N, CA, C and O atoms as a printed pandas DataFrame, in Angstrom:
     atom_number atom_name residue_name chain_id  residue_number  x_coord  y_coord  z_coord
0              1         N          MET        A               1   12.590   -9.237   -5.205
1              2        CA          MET        A               1   12.595   -9.352   -3.717
2              3         C          MET        A               1   14.303   -8.649   -3.050
3              4         O          MET        A               1   14.579   -8.477   -1.863
4              5         N          GLN        A               2   15.082   -8.403   -4.092
5              6        CA          GLN        A               2   16.375   -8.397   -3.678
6              7         C          GLN        A               2   16.224   -6.781   -3.025
7              8         O          GLN        A               2   16.749   -6.562   -1.933
8              9         N          LYS        A               3   15.519   -5.723   -3.713
9             10        CA          LYS        A               3   15.762   -4.260   -3.297
10            11         C          LYS        A               3   15.144   -3.631   -1.882
11            12         O          LYS        A               3   14.299   -2.735   -1.879
12            13         N          LYS        A               4   15.590   -4.121   -0.916
13            14        CA          LYS        A               4   15.360   -3.888    0.979
14            15         C          LYS        A               4   14.646   -2.276    0.151
15            16         O          LYS        A               4   14.810   -1.750   -0.950
16            17         N          VAL        A               5   13.904   -1.971    1.268
17            18        CA          VAL        A               5   13.183   -0.768    1.627
18            19         C          VAL        A               5   12.843   -0.677    3.416
19            20         O          VAL        A               5   12.376   -1.529    4.172
20            21         N          THR        A               6   13.279    0.672    3.658
21            22        CA          THR        A               6   13.618    0.754    5.027
22            23         C          THR        A               6   12.291    1.225    5.702
23            24         O          THR        A               6   11.444    1.631    4.906
24            25         N          GLU        A               7   12.140    1.234    6.297
25            26        CA          GLU        A               7   10.217    1.694    7.412
26            27         C          GLU        A               7   10.687    2.976    7.107
27            28         O          GLU        A               7   10.147    3.401    6.086
28            29         N          ALA        A               8   11.264    3.533    7.466
29            30        CA          ALA        A               8   11.509    5.124    7.355
30            31         C          ALA        A               8   10.725    5.682    5.435
31            32         O          ALA        A               8    9.714    6.306    5.113
32            33         N          SER        A               9   11.857    5.035    4.633
33            34        CA          SER        A               9   10.938    5.341    3.586
34            35         C          SER        A               9    9.735    4.942    2.865
35            36         O          SER        A               9    9.064    5.452    1.968
36            37         N          LEU        A              10    9.676    3.773    3.605
37            38        CA          LEU        A              10    8.238    3.435    3.419
38            39         C          LEU        A              10    6.602    4.017    3.971
39            40         O          LEU        A              10    5.412    4.010    3.656
40            41         N          VAL        A              11    7.663    4.545    5.120
41            42        CA          VAL        A              11    6.293    5.395    5.771
42            43         C          VAL        A              11    6.457    6.443    4.763
43            44         O          VAL        A              11    5.728    6.334    3.777
44            45         N          LYS        A              12    7.442    7.659    4.813
45            46        CA          LYS        A              12    7.660    8.358    3.768
46            47         C          LYS        A              12    6.146    8.233    2.399
47            48         O          LYS        A              12    5.060    8.803    2.287
48            49         N          TRP        A              13    6.872    7.199    1.611
49            50        CA          TRP        A              13    6.438    7.267    0.357
50            51         C          TRP        A              13    4.950    6.907    0.025
51            52         O          TRP        A              13    4.468    6.941   -1.107
52            53         N          ALA        A              14    4.084    6.446    1.538
53            54        CA          ALA        A              14    2.981    5.528    1.979
54            55         C          ALA        A              14    2.179    6.668    2.149
55            56         O          ALA        A              14    1.018    6.687    1.739
56            57         N          ASP        A              15    2.904    7.984    2.940
57            58        CA          ASP        A              15    1.933    8.801    3.454
58            59         C          ASP        A              15    2.143    9.879    2.089
59            60         O          ASP        A              15    1.308   10.776    1.977
60            61         N          ASN        A              16    3.152    9.793    1.157
61            62        CA          ASN        A              16    2.632   10.959    0.786
62            63         C          ASN        A              16    2.766   10.693   -0.904
63            64         O          ASN        A              16    2.128   11.242   -1.802
64            65         N          TYR        A              17    3.637    9.839   -0.981
65            66        CA          TYR        A              17    3.530    9.747   -2.954
66            67         C          TYR        A              17    1.964    8.909   -2.888
67            68         O          TYR        A              17    0.830    9.351   -3.074
68            69         N          LEU        A              18    2.339    7.839   -2.621
69            70        CA          LEU        A              18    0.940    6.817   -2.812
70            71         C          LEU        A              18   -0.114    7.687   -1.882
71            72         O          LEU        A              18   -1.287    7.355   -2.051
72            73         N          ALA        A              19   -0.002    8.201   -1.419
73            74        CA          ALA        A              19   -1.220    8.410   -0.297
74            75         C          ALA        A              19   -1.960    9.780   -1.901
75            76         O          ALA        A              19   -3.185    9.895   -1.902
76            77         N          LYS        A              20   -1.166   10.623   -3.030
77            78        CA          LYS        A              20   -1.458   11.233   -3.319
78            79         C          LYS        A              20   -2.123   11.080   -4.760
79            80         O          LYS        A              20   -2.896   11.815   -5.373
80            81         N          ARG        A              21   -1.478    9.732   -5.107
81            82        CA          ARG        A              21   -2.292    8.782   -6.410
82            83         C          ARG        A              21   -3.119    8.259   -6.393
83            84         O          ARG        A              21   -4.094    8.319   -7.142
84            85         N          TRP        A              22   -2.868    7.468   -5.321
85            86        CA          TRP        A              22   -4.051    6.339   -4.979
86            87         C          TRP        A              22   -5.425    6.980   -3.649
87            88         O          TRP        A              22   -6.641    6.804   -3.717
88            89         N          GLY        A              23   -4.958    7.415   -3.006
89            90        CA          GLY        A              23   -5.839    7.852   -1.811
90            91         C          GLY        A              23   -4.616    7.383   -0.535
91            92         O          GLY        A              23   -3.555    6.759   -0.555
92            93         N          VAL        A              24   -5.538    8.153    0.651
93            94        CA          VAL        A              24   -4.993    7.917    2.112
94            95         C          VAL        A              24   -5.851    6.348    2.484
95            96         O          VAL        A              24   -5.489    5.687    3.458
96            97         N          LYS        A              25   -6.657    6.022    1.853
97            98        CA          LYS        A              25   -7.453    4.921    2.596
98            99         C          LYS        A              25   -6.337    3.695    1.772
99           100         O          LYS        A              25   -5.951    2.758    2.471
100          101         N          ALA        A              26   -5.952    3.759    0.558
101          102        CA          ALA        A              26   -4.953    3.012   -0.391
102          103         C          ALA        A              26   -3.502    2.972   -0.012
103          104         O          ALA        A              26   -2.690    2.130   -0.394
104          105         N          ALA        A              27   -3.320    3.787    0.628
105          106        CA          ALA        A              27   -2.081    4.186    1.500
106          107         C          ALA        A              27   -1.856    3.198    2.897
107          108         O          ALA        A              27   -1.174    2.212    3.179
108          109         N          ALA        A              28   -2.619    3.870    3.425
109          110        CA          ALA        A              28   -2.876    3.042    4.892
110          111         C          ALA        A              28   -3.271    0.984    5.084
111          112         O          ALA        A              28   -2.840    0.201    5.929
112          113         N          ARG        A              29   -4.257    0.732    3.860
113          114        CA          ARG        A              29   -4.140   -0.339    3.694
114          115         C          ARG        A              29   -3.025   -1.421    3.104
115          116         O          ARG        A              29   -2.850   -2.634    3.219
116          117         N          THR        A              30   -2.151    0.026    2.186
117          118        CA          THR        A              30   -0.947   -0.696    2.133
118          119         C          THR        A              30   -0.087   -0.840    2.726
119          120         O          THR        A              30    0.529   -1.874    2.468
120          121         N          TRP        A              31    0.389   -0.095    3.660
121          122        CA          TRP        A              31    0.625    0.049    4.739
122          123         C          TRP        A              31    0.631   -1.170    5.767
123          124         O          TRP        A              31    1.509   -2.006    5.981
124          125         N          HIS        A              32   -0.255   -1.052    6.165
125          126        CA          HIS        A              32   -0.759   -2.007    6.993
126          127         C          HIS        A              32   -0.576   -4.158    6.304
127          128         O          HIS        A              32   -0.156   -5.013    7.084
128          129         N          ILE        A              33   -0.984   -4.498    4.872
129          130        CA          ILE        A              33   -0.844   -5.354    4.356
130          131         C          ILE        A              33    0.938   -5.605    4.690
131          132         O          ILE        A              33    1.281   -6.526    5.431
132          133         N          THR        A              34    1.840   -4.787    4.129
133          134        CA          THR        A              34    3.124   -4.852    3.958
134          135         C          THR        A              34    3.425   -5.026    5.800
135          136         O          THR        A              34    4.148   -6.005    5.981
136          137         N          ARG        A              35    3.131   -4.483    6.830
137          138        CA          ARG        A              35    3.730   -4.929    7.977
138          139         C          ARG        A              35    3.039   -6.241    8.663
139          140         O          ARG        A              35    3.450   -7.179    9.347
140          141         N          SER        A              36    1.883   -5.861    8.175
141          142        CA          SER        A              36    1.076   -7.491    9.396
142          143         C          SER        A              36    0.198   -8.590    8.299
143          144         O          SER        A              36   -0.452   -9.579    8.635
144          145         N          GLY        A              37    0.463   -7.952    6.630
145          146        CA          GLY        A              37   -0.527   -9.218    6.417
146          147         C          GLY        A              37   -1.896   -9.245    6.025
147          148         O          GLY        A              37   -2.482  -10.042    5.292
148          149         N          GLN        A              38   -2.307   -8.241    6.635
149          150        CA          GLN        A              38   -3.739   -8.237    6.546
150          151         C          GLN        A              38   -3.945   -6.989    6.484
151          152         O          GLN        A              38   -3.139   -6.112    6.796
152          153         N          ASP        A              39   -5.254   -6.818    5.999
153          154        CA          ASP        A              39   -5.987   -5.693    5.059
154          155         C          ASP        A              39   -6.688   -5.117    6.691
155          156         O          ASP        A              39   -6.461   -5.639    7.782
156          157         N          VAL        A              40   -7.339   -4.227    6.490
157          158        CA          VAL        A              40   -7.148   -3.211    7.710
158          159         C          VAL        A              40   -8.729   -2.249    7.182
159          160         O          VAL        A              40   -9.061   -2.264    5.997
160          161         N          THR        A              41   -9.505   -1.525    8.169
161          162        CA          THR        A              41  -10.605   -0.772    8.049
162          163         C          THR        A              41  -10.383    0.083    8.814
163          164         O          THR        A              41   -9.583   -0.124    9.726
164          165         N          PHE        A              42  -11.128    1.510    8.653
165          166        CA          PHE        A              42  -11.167    2.512    9.566
166          167         C          PHE        A              42  -12.214    2.443   10.839
167          168         O          PHE        A              42  -13.400    2.170   11.025
168          169         N          SER        A              43  -11.193    2.808   11.515
169          170        CA          SER        A              43  -11.970    3.287   12.856
170          171         C          SER        A              43  -12.591    4.115   12.918
171          172         O          SER        A              43  -13.483    4.061   13.765
172          173         N          ASP        A              44  -12.480    5.290   12.103
173          174        CA          ASP        A              44  -12.972    6.602   11.806
174          175         C          ASP        A              44  -12.444    6.995   11.095
175          176         O          ASP        A              44  -11.259    7.319   11.164
176          177         N          PRO        A              45  -13.364    7.116    9.928
177          178        CA          PRO        A              45  -13.286    7.682    8.559
178          179         C          PRO        A              45  -12.364    8.954    8.008
179          180         O          PRO        A              45  -11.516    9.285    7.180
180          181         N          PHE        A              46  -13.227    9.426    9.160
181          182        CA          PHE        A              46  -12.629   10.635    8.944
182          183         C          PHE        A              46  -11.585   11.528    9.923
183          184         O          PHE        A              46  -11.385   12.735   10.057
184          185         N          GLU        A              47  -11.028   10.322   10.531
185          186        CA          GLU        A              47  -10.013   11.033   11.542
186          187         C          GLU        A              47   -8.797   11.408   10.249
187          188         O          GLU        A              47   -8.528   10.787    9.221
188          189         N          LYS        A              48   -8.078   13.042   10.969
189          190        CA          LYS        A              48   -7.071   13.220   10.062
190          191         C          LYS        A              48   -5.862   12.849   10.722
191          192         O          LYS        A              48   -5.722   12.568   11.912
192          193         N          GLY        A              49   -4.922   12.881    9.730
193          194        CA          GLY        A              49   -3.350   12.277   10.090
194          195         C          GLY        A              49   -2.892   11.748    8.695
195          196         O          GLY        A              49   -3.485   11.817    7.619
196          197         N          ALA        A              50   -1.575   11.154    9.025
197          198        CA          ALA        A              50   -1.442    9.894    7.944
198          199         C          ALA        A              50   -1.573    8.925    7.586
199          200         O          ALA        A              50   -1.833    7.985    8.337
200          201         N          PRO        A              51   -1.469    8.839    6.609
201          202        CA          PRO        A              51   -1.809    6.909    6.351
202          203         C          PRO        A              51   -1.568    5.906    7.002
203          204         O          PRO        A              51   -2.373    4.988    7.155
204          205         N          THR        A              52   -0.165    5.956    7.580
205          206        CA          THR        A              52    0.010    5.239    8.260
206          207         C          THR        A              52   -0.150    5.483   10.019
207          208         O          THR        A              52    0.175    4.557   10.762
208          209         N          LYS        A              53   -0.587    6.578   10.502
209          210        CA          LYS        A              53   -0.664    6.911   11.491
210          211         C          LYS        A              53   -2.278    6.720   11.999
211          212         O          LYS        A              53   -2.744    6.900   13.125
212          213         N          LYS        A              54   -2.790    6.393   11.051
213          214        CA          LYS        A              54   -4.299    6.224   11.261
214          215         C          LYS        A              54   -5.006    5.021   12.494
215          216         O          LYS        A              54   -4.361    4.239   13.193
216          217         N          THR        A              55   -5.966    5.140   12.467
217          218        CA          THR        A              55   -6.118    4.262   14.146
218          219         C          THR        A              55   -7.485    2.873   12.955
219          220         O          THR        A              55   -8.551    3.231   12.455
220          221         N          VAL        A              56   -7.047    1.840   12.896
221          222        CA          VAL        A              56   -7.725    0.608   11.625
222          223         C          VAL        A              56   -8.263   -0.095   12.970
223          224         O          VAL        A              56   -8.000   -0.075   14.172
224          225         N          LEU        A              57   -9.065   -0.657   12.188
225          226        CA          LEU        A              57   -9.312   -2.437   12.599
226          227         C          LEU        A              57   -8.885   -3.324   11.939
227          228         O          LEU        A              57   -9.283   -3.201   10.781
228          229         N          MET        A              58   -7.975   -4.571   12.145
229          230        CA          MET        A              58   -7.601   -5.232   11.637
230          231         C          MET        A              58   -8.668   -6.032   10.475
231          232         O          MET        A              58   -9.881   -5.889   10.322
232          233         N          GLY        A              59   -7.794   -6.821    9.822
233          234        CA          GLY        A              59   -9.007   -7.259    8.982
234          235         C          GLY        A              59   -8.826   -9.142    8.948
235          236         O          GLY        A              59   -8.794   -9.912    9.907
236          237         N          ASP        A              60   -8.735   -9.437    7.495
237          238        CA          ASP        A              60   -8.582  -10.858    7.092
238          239         C          ASP        A              60   -6.879  -10.756    6.230
239          240         O          ASP        A              60   -6.203  -10.031    5.501
240          241         N          LYS        A              61   -6.871  -11.975    6.914
241          242        CA          LYS        A              61   -5.426  -12.058    5.874
242          243         C          LYS        A              61   -5.197  -11.553    4.047
243          244         O          LYS        A              61   -6.302  -11.661    3.516
244          245         N          VAL        A              62   -4.551  -11.257    3.420
245          246        CA          VAL        A              62   -4.180  -11.045    2.646
246          247         C          VAL        A              62   -3.452  -12.443    2.035
247          248         O          VAL        A              62   -2.451  -12.944    2.547
248          249         N          PRO        A              63   -4.326  -13.120    0.531
249          250        CA          PRO        A              63   -3.594  -14.018    0.606
250          251         C          PRO        A              63   -2.505  -13.673   -0.595
251          252         O          PRO        A              63   -2.734  -13.159   -1.690
252          253         N          GLY        A              64   -1.251  -14.120   -0.039
253          254        CA          GLY        A              64   -0.256  -14.274   -1.181
254          255         C          GLY        A              64    0.717  -12.999   -0.853
255          256         O          GLY        A              64    1.624  -12.563   -1.562
256          257         N          ALA        A              65    0.150  -12.392    0.777
257          258        CA          ALA        A              65    0.780  -11.090    0.832
258          259         C          ALA        A              65    2.474  -12.090    1.738
259          260         O          ALA        A              65    2.658  -13.147    2.340
260          261         N          VAL        A              66    3.430  -10.728    1.224
261          262        CA          VAL        A              66    5.057  -11.260    1.581
262          263         C          VAL        A              66    5.348  -10.940    3.257
263          264         O          VAL        A              66    4.829   -9.881    3.612
264          265         N          LEU        A              67    5.789  -11.379    3.903
265          266        CA          LEU        A              67    5.700  -10.916    5.174
266          267         C          LEU        A              67    7.554  -11.239    5.565
267          268         O          LEU        A              67    7.727  -12.428    5.300
268          269         N          PRO        A              68    8.645  -10.735    5.975
269          270        CA          PRO        A              68    8.137   -9.235    6.247
270          271         C          PRO        A              68    7.978   -8.232    4.717
271          272         O          PRO        A              68    8.432   -8.404    3.586
272          273         N          GLY        A              69    7.365   -7.463    5.147
273          274        CA          GLY        A              69    7.575   -6.573    3.448
274          275         C          GLY        A              69    8.457   -5.892    3.822
275          276         O          GLY        A              69    8.009   -5.294    4.801
276          277         N          TYR        A              70    9.370   -5.624    3.667
277          278        CA          TYR        A              70   10.309   -4.892    3.760
278          279         C          TYR        A              70   11.499   -4.921    2.676
279          280         O          TYR        A              70   12.718   -4.772    2.768
280          281         N          ASN        A              71   10.286   -5.272    1.206
281          282        CA          ASN        A              71   11.133   -5.039    0.016
282          283         C          ASN        A              71   10.587   -4.579   -0.702
283          284         O          ASN        A              71    9.687   -3.894   -0.218
284          285         N          VAL        A              72   10.663   -4.566   -2.336
285          286        CA          VAL        A              72    9.771   -3.366   -3.271
286          287         C          VAL        A              72    8.674   -4.858   -3.771
287          288         O          VAL        A              72    7.513   -4.660   -4.128
288          289         N          TYR        A              73    9.138   -5.952   -3.728
289          290        CA          TYR        A              73    8.342   -6.961   -4.051
290          291         C          TYR        A              73    6.914   -7.171   -3.294
291          292         O          TYR        A              73    5.762   -7.158   -3.728
292          293         N          ALA        A              74    7.362   -7.338   -2.204
293          294        CA          ALA        A              74    6.345   -7.098   -0.998
294          295         C          ALA        A              74    5.291   -6.004   -1.025
295          296         O          ALA        A              74    4.214   -6.138   -0.444
296          297         N          VAL        A              75    5.630   -4.899   -1.724
297          298        CA          VAL        A              75    4.876   -4.010   -1.449
298          299         C          VAL        A              75    4.458   -3.738   -2.843
299          300         O          VAL        A              75    3.953   -2.679   -3.216
300          301         N          SER        A              76    4.631   -4.462   -3.366
301          302        CA          SER        A              76    4.345   -4.609   -5.461
302          303         C          SER        A              76    2.836   -6.034   -5.126
303          304         O          SER        A              76    1.703   -5.963   -5.603
304          305         N          LYS        A              77    3.252   -6.912   -4.407
305          306        CA          LYS        A              77    1.919   -7.478   -4.325
306          307         C          LYS        A              77    1.100   -7.307   -3.692
307          308         O          LYS        A              77    0.110   -8.008   -3.901
308          309         N          ALA        A              78    1.038   -6.183   -2.452
309          310        CA          ALA        A              78    0.798   -5.514   -1.867
310          311         C          ALA        A              78   -0.753   -4.811   -2.636
311          312         O          ALA        A              78   -1.940   -5.027   -2.396
312          313         N          LEU        A              79   -0.047   -3.893   -3.646
313          314        CA          LEU        A              79   -0.737   -2.396   -4.255
314          315         C          LEU        A              79   -1.006   -3.962   -5.166
315          316         O          LEU        A              79   -1.857   -4.314   -4.349
316          317         N          SER        A              80   -0.984   -4.736   -5.816
317          318        CA          SER        A              80   -1.625   -5.730   -7.168
318          319         C          SER        A              80   -2.842   -6.321   -6.154
319          320         O          SER        A              80   -3.922   -6.471   -6.726
320          321         N          TRP        A              81   -2.810   -6.590   -5.063
321          322        CA          TRP        A              81   -4.241   -7.351   -4.151
322          323         C          TRP        A              81   -4.514   -6.239   -4.153
323          324         O          TRP        A              81   -5.722   -6.276   -4.388
324          325         N          LEU        A              82   -4.045   -4.485   -3.981
325          326        CA          LEU        A              82   -5.125   -3.962   -3.609
326          327         C          LEU        A              82   -6.403   -3.041   -5.531
327          328         O          LEU        A              82   -7.477   -2.441   -5.590
328          329         N          ALA        A              83   -5.737   -3.332   -6.225
329          330        CA          ALA        A              83   -6.007   -3.106   -7.225
330          331         C          ALA        A              83   -6.741   -4.278   -7.643
331          332         O          ALA        A              83   -7.529   -3.702   -8.393
332          333         N          LYS        A              84   -6.961   -5.100   -7.691
333          334        CA          LYS        A              84   -7.837   -6.620   -7.610
334          335         C          LYS        A              84   -8.776   -6.627   -6.967
335          336         O          LYS        A              84   -9.566   -7.501   -7.324
336          337         N          GLU        A              85   -9.146   -5.948   -6.008
337          338        CA          GLU        A              85  -10.251   -5.582   -5.018
338          339         C          GLU        A              85  -10.851   -4.488   -5.106
339          340         O          GLU        A              85  -11.435   -4.054   -4.113
340          341         N          ARG        A              86  -10.853   -3.883   -6.139
341          342        CA          ARG        A              86  -11.664   -2.351   -6.233
342          343         C          ARG        A              86  -13.018   -2.853   -6.619
343          344         O          ARG        A              86  -13.007   -3.860   -5.911
344          345         N          LYS        A              87  -13.986   -2.884   -7.123
345          346        CA          LYS        A              87  -15.318   -3.434   -6.987
346          347         C          LYS        A              87  -15.621   -2.959   -8.721
347          348         O          LYS        A              87  -16.503   -3.542   -9.351
348          349         N          ASP        A              88  -15.027   -2.176   -9.178
349          350        CA          ASP        A              88  -15.112   -1.301  -10.489
350          351         C          ASP        A              88  -14.147   -1.944  -11.528
351          352         O          ASP        A              88  -12.925   -1.803  -11.544
352          353         N          VAL        A              89  -14.830   -2.602  -12.308
353          354        CA          VAL        A              89  -14.044   -3.752  -13.025
354          355         C          VAL        A              89  -12.266   -2.811  -14.289
355          356         O          VAL        A              89  -11.120   -3.115  -14.620
356          357         N          GLN        A              90  -13.439   -1.454  -14.508
357          358        CA          GLN        A              90  -13.043   -0.689  -14.994
358          359         C          GLN        A              90  -11.787   -0.115  -14.439
359          360         O          GLN        A              90  -10.817    0.014  -15.186
360          361         N          GLU        A              91  -11.693    0.412  -12.592
361          362        CA          GLU        A              91  -10.867    0.675  -11.894
362          363         C          GLU        A              91   -9.819   -0.615  -11.897
363          364         O          GLU        A              91   -8.694   -0.239  -11.569
364          365         N          GLN        A              92   -9.875   -1.682  -12.111
365          366        CA          GLN        A              92   -9.295   -2.637  -11.935
366          367         C          GLN        A              92   -8.245   -2.456  -12.917
367          368         O          GLN        A              92   -7.114   -2.411  -12.433
368          369         N          LEU        A              93   -8.328   -2.350  -14.065
369          370        CA          LEU        A              93   -7.891   -2.245  -15.484
370          371         C          LEU        A              93   -6.948   -0.952  -15.074
371          372         O          LEU        A              93   -5.745   -1.195  -15.168
372          373         N          GLU        A              94   -7.257    0.257  -14.678
373          374        CA          GLU        A              94   -6.819    1.320  -14.271
374          375         C          GLU        A              94   -5.646    1.051  -13.743
375          376         O          GLU        A              94   -4.546    1.262  -14.254
376          377         N          TRP        A              95   -5.921    0.505  -12.549
377          378        CA          TRP        A              95   -4.413    0.757  -11.365
378          379         C          TRP        A              95   -3.613   -0.044  -12.150
379          380         O          TRP        A              95   -2.588    0.496  -12.567
380          381         N          LYS        A              96   -3.822   -1.255  -12.479
381          382        CA          LYS        A              96   -3.199   -2.635  -12.340
382          383         C          LYS        A              96   -1.652   -1.875  -12.923
383          384         O          LYS        A              96   -0.582   -1.935  -12.317
384          385         N          PRO        A              97   -1.911   -1.125  -14.339
385          386        CA          PRO        A              97   -1.278   -1.032  -14.915
386          387         C          PRO        A              97   -0.105    0.501  -14.339
387          388         O          PRO        A              97    0.864    0.967  -14.939
388          389         N          GLN        A              98   -0.479    0.763  -13.513
389          390        CA          GLN        A              98    0.585    1.800  -12.527
390          391         C          GLN        A              98    1.494    1.333  -11.378
391          392         O          GLN        A              98    2.284    2.118  -10.852
392          393         N          ILE        A              99    1.388    0.172  -11.027
393          394        CA          ILE        A              99    2.113   -0.315   -9.901
394          395         C          ILE        A              99    3.271   -0.278  -10.534
395          396         O          ILE        A              99    3.617    0.798  -10.046
396          397         N          LEU        A             100    4.126   -0.554  -11.195
397          398        CA          LEU        A             100    5.407   -0.025  -11.123
398          399         C          LEU        A             100    5.798    1.119  -11.240
399          400         O          LEU        A             100    6.897    1.359  -10.739
400          401         N          GLY        A             101    4.961    2.399  -12.030
401          402        CA          GLY        A             101    5.433    3.904  -11.748
402          403         C          GLY        A             101    5.438    4.011  -10.217
403          404         O          GLY        A             101    6.344    4.673   -9.710
404          405         N          LEU        A             102    4.230    3.244   -9.176
405          406        CA          LEU        A             102    4.080    4.344   -8.093
406          407         C          LEU        A             102    5.526    2.995   -7.094
407          408         O          LEU        A             102    5.977    3.313   -5.993
408          409         N          VAL        A             103    5.855    1.961   -7.641
409          410        CA          VAL        A             103    6.939    1.459   -6.586
410          411         C          VAL        A             103    8.594    2.137   -7.349
411          412         O          VAL        A             103    9.596    1.500   -7.023
412          413         N          GLN        A             104    8.775    3.180   -8.162
413          414        CA          GLN        A             104    9.457    3.149   -8.619
414          415         C          GLN        A             104   10.143    4.111   -7.894
415          416         O          GLN        A             104   11.345    3.844   -7.859
416          417         N          PRO        A             105    9.794    5.309   -7.196
417          418        CA          PRO        A             105   10.359    5.909   -5.944
418          419         C          PRO        A             105   11.416    4.587   -5.428
419          420         O          PRO        A             105   12.628    4.482   -5.618
420          421         N          LEU        A             106   10.486    3.653   -4.721
421          422        CA          LEU        A             106   11.379    3.024   -3.595
422          423         C          LEU        A             106   12.679    1.974   -4.863
423          424         O          LEU        A             106   13.700    1.399   -4.484
424          425         N          LEU        A             107   12.331    2.019   -5.824
425          426        CA          LEU        A             107   13.449    1.436   -6.594
426          427         C          LEU        A             107   14.863    2.521   -6.812
427          428         O          LEU        A             107   15.766    2.150   -7.563
428          429         N          GLY        A             108   14.937    3.608   -6.231
429          430        CA          GLY        A             108   15.594    4.597   -6.373
430          431         C          GLY        A             108   15.549    5.750   -8.062
431          432         O          GLY        A             108   16.439    6.495   -8.474
432          433         N          GLY        A             109   14.094    5.451   -8.709
433          434        CA          GLY        A             109   13.701    6.066   -9.900
434          435         C          GLY        A             109   13.448    7.387   -9.308
435          436         O          GLY        A             109   13.725    7.620   -8.131
436          437         N          SER        A             110   12.808    8.454  -10.276
437          438        CA          SER        A             110   12.094    9.278   -9.979
438          439         C          SER        A             110   10.874    9.303   -9.439
439          440         O          SER        A             110   10.122    8.430   -9.870
440          441         N          ALA        A             111   10.417   10.056   -8.598
441          442        CA          ALA        A             111    8.702    9.876   -8.432
442          443         C          ALA        A             111    7.911   11.123   -9.423
443          444         O          ALA        A             111    6.682   11.192   -9.462
């Protein structure tokens, strides 16, 4: 919780690093969960652009979301919730162990 994340670094991380690993949809959802505590759906699933710039419809509140989300703990909580929400149990099992590696760049580790 003590490792702060600037909005600019979070945007860069979500739009590039996370989008390449978990996809644009998960990156956009992570961004919005850390900003608002709510999940989102896409107004236009085929809209071009960066995950943090997509036009979205606000959805349900995410249980356990940490706000404000300007720390690595808040980001990891959002990723954990997204991994848990995968419909396929095998995907859940594959996504959860990736979380520490995904937040490494935010901790100052190598990408």
